C-alpha positions in Angstrom: -49.5 47.3 187.3 -51.9 48.5 189.9 -51.5 52.1 188.7 -50.8 51.4 184.9 -53.2 52.7 182.5 -53.6 52.5 178.6 -54.3 55.9 177.1 -56.2 56.1 173.8 -56.3 59.4 172.0 -59.2 60.1 169.7 -58.8 62.3 166.7 -61.3 63.5 164.2 -59.7 63.3 160.8 -62.4 64.8 158.9 -61.9 68.3 160.6 -60.4 70.8 158.1 -57.5 72.2 160.1 -57.1 75.3 157.8 -60.1 77.1 159.4 -59.5 79.4 162.4 -60.3 77.7 165.8 -60.5 74.2 164.2 -59.8 71.2 166.5 -59.3 67.7 165.6 -58.5 66.4 169.1 -61.6 64.8 170.8 -60.1 63.7 173.8 -58.5 60.6 175.6 -59.8 57.6 177.4 -57.6 56.4 180.2 -58.2 52.6 180.9 -56.9 51.2 184.1 -55.0 47.8 183.6 -55.4 46.5 187.3 -58.6 44.7 186.5 -57.3 43.1 183.3 -54.3 41.8 185.1 -56.2 40.4 188.0 -59.3 39.0 186.3 -58.0 38.6 182.7 -60.8 40.7 181.5 -61.8 44.2 181.4 -65.2 45.3 179.9 -67.1 48.6 180.2 -67.7 52.1 179.2 -64.8 54.6 179.7 -65.2 58.3 179.5 -63.4 60.3 176.9 -62.0 63.6 178.4 -60.5 66.6 176.8 -57.2 68.4 177.9 -59.3 70.5 180.3 -60.9 67.2 182.0 -64.4 67.8 180.4 -66.3 64.8 179.1 -66.5 64.6 175.4 -68.0 61.2 175.0 -67.5 57.5 176.0 -66.2 54.5 174.4 -67.0 50.8 175.2 -63.8 48.7 175.9 -63.5 45.1 176.1 -60.1 43.6 176.7 -59.0 40.0 177.5 -55.6 38.7 178.3 -54.4 35.4 177.0 -51.0 33.7 177.8 -48.8 33.4 174.6 
């Protein structure tokens, strides 16, 4: 799990895809799960990057792990 990530893709569903050059893909947030596995908690801002590696925003993530 040291190198395992959770990838979340962000898509803008309001974009009209019939127009030339339209893009509905905002980018992806890649969340490393090592901290979640070791501490049981992961919290903080994660950058959203497009397919070229450019920053397109950030998302605040808070995840906790519980035994089922």
